[in-house]
N, C-alpha and C positions, 0 to 999 in steps of 0.2 A: 587675741583672738580674733577671728574673722567672722562678722554676723552674715548670715545667710538670707537672703530675701524670697517670699515664695516659697516655704518648705515649713512644713511640720510632719512629727512622726503621728500615727494610731496611737491611741489609747495603750499604756502599759510599757511604754518606751520611754524609760528616763535618760537613757544616755547611750551612744554606741563607740566603744573603745575601736581604735587604729592604733597601728604601729606608730614608735616613736615617741611614745606619749601623746598621742593626739586624742581628744575625746571630742564628738559630736554631743554639745548638752545645752538646755534652755540656760539663758543667761540670766543672772540675778538682778533685781531690780536697778542696784547699781551699774551693772553692768549694759543693761538697756539705754539707761540714763547718758552713758558716755557714747555709745551707738547714735543716740537720738543728737549728741552734743556735737558728733562729726559728721551728721546725716547719712550714716550708714543703715539706718532704717527708716521707711516713710511711717509720717504721722500725720493726722488731720485734727485741727482746732475742733473742741468740744464746747460750746457754747461760749467760751472765753478766751482771751489771750494769754492766761496762765493756764489751761486746762488742754490737755490734749488726749488721744485715743490711739493705741498702736492694735494692728491686727495680729491674731496667734500664728497667723503665716510668717512674721518677720521677728521671733523672740527667740530662735537657735543659733548657734554660731560654733564654729570648729576652733577649740582651745589646746592649748599647751599650758600647764604650770610650770615654772621655775621657780626653786628655791635657792636664796644667795644666803651665805653666812653673814651675822652680825660681826662688824669690825669694831674693835675697841680701839678708844682714842690713845690706851697705853701702851698697845700692842699693834702696831698699825701692819697688817697684811698687804699682801698685792690686791686691790680692787676689782671685785669680782665684773666682770663685763658681760652687759645684757647681750641678748643674743639681737641681730639685725632686725629692723623694725617689719622687713617684707617675709621674715622666716617661712610664714605659713601660708604666703600667696600660693607658692606651686602647689603644695598639698589641698589648700581648699579649692583651686581650679580642677586638680584632678578628682576630688571628692565631688563638685559639680558635675563633670563628666559624667562619675558612676551613677550618679543619684538619676541623670537624666537618662542612662542606658537602662536602667534596671527600673524605674518609679515612672519615666516620662517627666512632663510637667515643665516650667519653667524657671527653677532654682537658680540661683545667682549667689554668687560669693561678693562682699562690697570691701570693706576697707580693714586693713591689718591695723589693729589698734592694741597697744600695749596696756594696762592697767593692773593694779594691786588687788589681791583678791580681797572680798570684803572683810576678812578677818587680819588683815595684814596691819602690820605698825613700822613706822607710823602712817595715819591714814591721810596726813596734808600731803604727800605725794600723788598726783593726779594724772589721770591718763594723757597718753600721746598718742597720735595715730599717724600714716603714712595716708595723705589727702590724694590717692590714685583716682582716676575715672572710676564712675558709678557705670555698671552694664545695667543692663534693661532687662524685665520682667514683663510678664502678662499675667495680673492678679486675678485673670480669669481661669487660669491653667497652673495652679501651684502645684507642687511636687509634695504627694503624701508618701510618707513610709512605713509599710506594713512591718507587722513583727516577722513575718515569713519572707520579707527581703532583705534582711539587716546582713546575713550570712552573704547572699548574692551581692551586696554593695560590696561588702568588704572584699569580695574575691577578684570583682571588676577593677577597684581601688589598686589592688596589688597587681593585676596585671597591665594594669596605665603604666606603672613603674619600671614594668620589664626593660631592658635593653631593646630586645629583641622588635618590642611595640613600637618604642621610642624612633628605632631607627626606619622604621618603614614609613616611609612618605606618603604612600596612598592611605594608609588606615589614619596617619594624623590629619591628613586633607580631611578625608571623611568624616572623621571625629569633630572636626573643627565646624564642617558645613551642619551637621547635625546640631551643635552647641547653639549656632549662629541661628539655626530655623527654630529652635525652641522656644527662643527670646522673643521672636518676631511675633507682630501681633496682627498681621495682614496675613490671611490663608494663602492667598497665591505666591506672596512671596517668599513664606514659608515653604510652599510646594517648589518653589525653584530651587533653592537651596537642598532640600531633601533630594531631587532627581540629580542633582551635581553631586551629590553624596554617593546614591547610586550607581552613577556612570564611574565614578572613580573605583567604587567596589567590585563593579562587574564588567567593564568593557574591555581590561587587558587580564580577565579571570584565565589560568591557564588552562588549557583543555577546550576552550571554545572555538569554533574556527574563524578565523580571523575576517572573513569576507562577509559575516552576517550584520545585517543592520544593528545599530546600537542598542534601538527597542527591543529587540530579539536576543542579544546578550544579556541586559537588564533583567529579563524577564527568566530567560533560561537559569542565570546564576542565581537568582533567589527563590526558584520553584527548586530547583537542584539541591539547594542548600539546606532549605526551609520545608521540605515535601512532610518531613516526619517530626517537626517540630512539637515538641510538647505543650510549650507555653501558647502559641498560635493556634494550633489545632486547626489549621486551615488546609483544604484541599489544594491539589496544583492548579486546577482549573480557576480556583478564584484568586489564588496569588497572580496566576497569570492575567485576569481580569482587571484586576486591581490596579498592577504595575503599568498595564496597557494604558488604562486609561490616566493613571497619572502623568504619564509621559505625554499623552495627547493633550491633556490639560496646560501642562506645564509648555507646549509648543504654543498653542493657541495663546498662552499670554504673552510669552516672548515675541510673537509674531504678530500681537495684535488682532487675531481673529476672534470669533464670537464663541463663546464654548456653550452656549446655550441649548445649541445641538446636542452636547454629549447627554446621555444617559447615566446618570450617576447612581452606582450602586457600591455599597460597602464592601468590606472582606468578607462577611456573613450573606452579601448576594442579596442585601435589603435594598429597595429603591430608596433615594433621599434627594431632600434640594438642596442639602446643606454642604457645601465644600468643605467646610471645617471639617466634618465628618470623615469624608475622604481622604484630606491631609493627616487626620489623627491616624487613621489605619496605615498610610504608606509609613509613618512615622513609627508605628507600633513594629512593622514587617522591619525596618533598617536597624531599629534597635537591637532586636533580635539576631540580625545579619551579624551587626558588628560585636555583639558579646560572644558569638559562637566564631566569627574570624578571629578575636582576638584570642581566644586560647587555643586556636589551631595555630597560629602565629609563636606563640609560647612554646608549646609541646614539640614544634620542627625546630 
């Protein structure tokens, strides 16, 4: 299993099945204990050194259960070989990307842990783990999976494994910047990664004049692709205004200029003093862009 941090589904979702025997499901008490032991989920002490509490946002894991035959001492067959400890690392990373594209939030995958099921025999065999580096997440922005989003997550998860997507360097760079941006807690740092993602997607988009300013290319590409998007439901003029604002705020940060002179407005046109609201809207736009471009690359 690979535990997830900063993730939970809405009520009514007991498990999400994926290809190759993978299941996204809540961990048992024994599995949570193993995850705590390997520092794969965060905990807080609760009134004493032997009492801890855990959040509902750190109780799910991507799992695969593999069965092996019982070997007799009288008839010794070839011993079964367990899969590599990191066998779930790539699927877990792909699932995190799919969840962030469809649902947003800062969900991360932690460490690959191999442990016996609760009803396994003998129970004396304890868990083992790959002590990989732990990624960061923002507890204030957990990923919430709704029932209406499950099929979209499965679809994007499959698209991310397609050879045409894996071989598209621009898409891979844009996906990486988006994932990095989701884990960052500083709005201006998130904004820089998101605008890099936008430039990767649109600067060299076919059909746009080569002599246009980068900002114009980003805006033109996004408004053309998303003008009729049923999820965003944003008119082209609002997309245009949001992305130009994001581009200018990014430049202010990178050049050390004062951004206070900018009038901040969300994708709906509402004024705000919260930079995070602007960054969240830009991220929503880029998430939808990537989902639509993934489908287009596979269809080609």
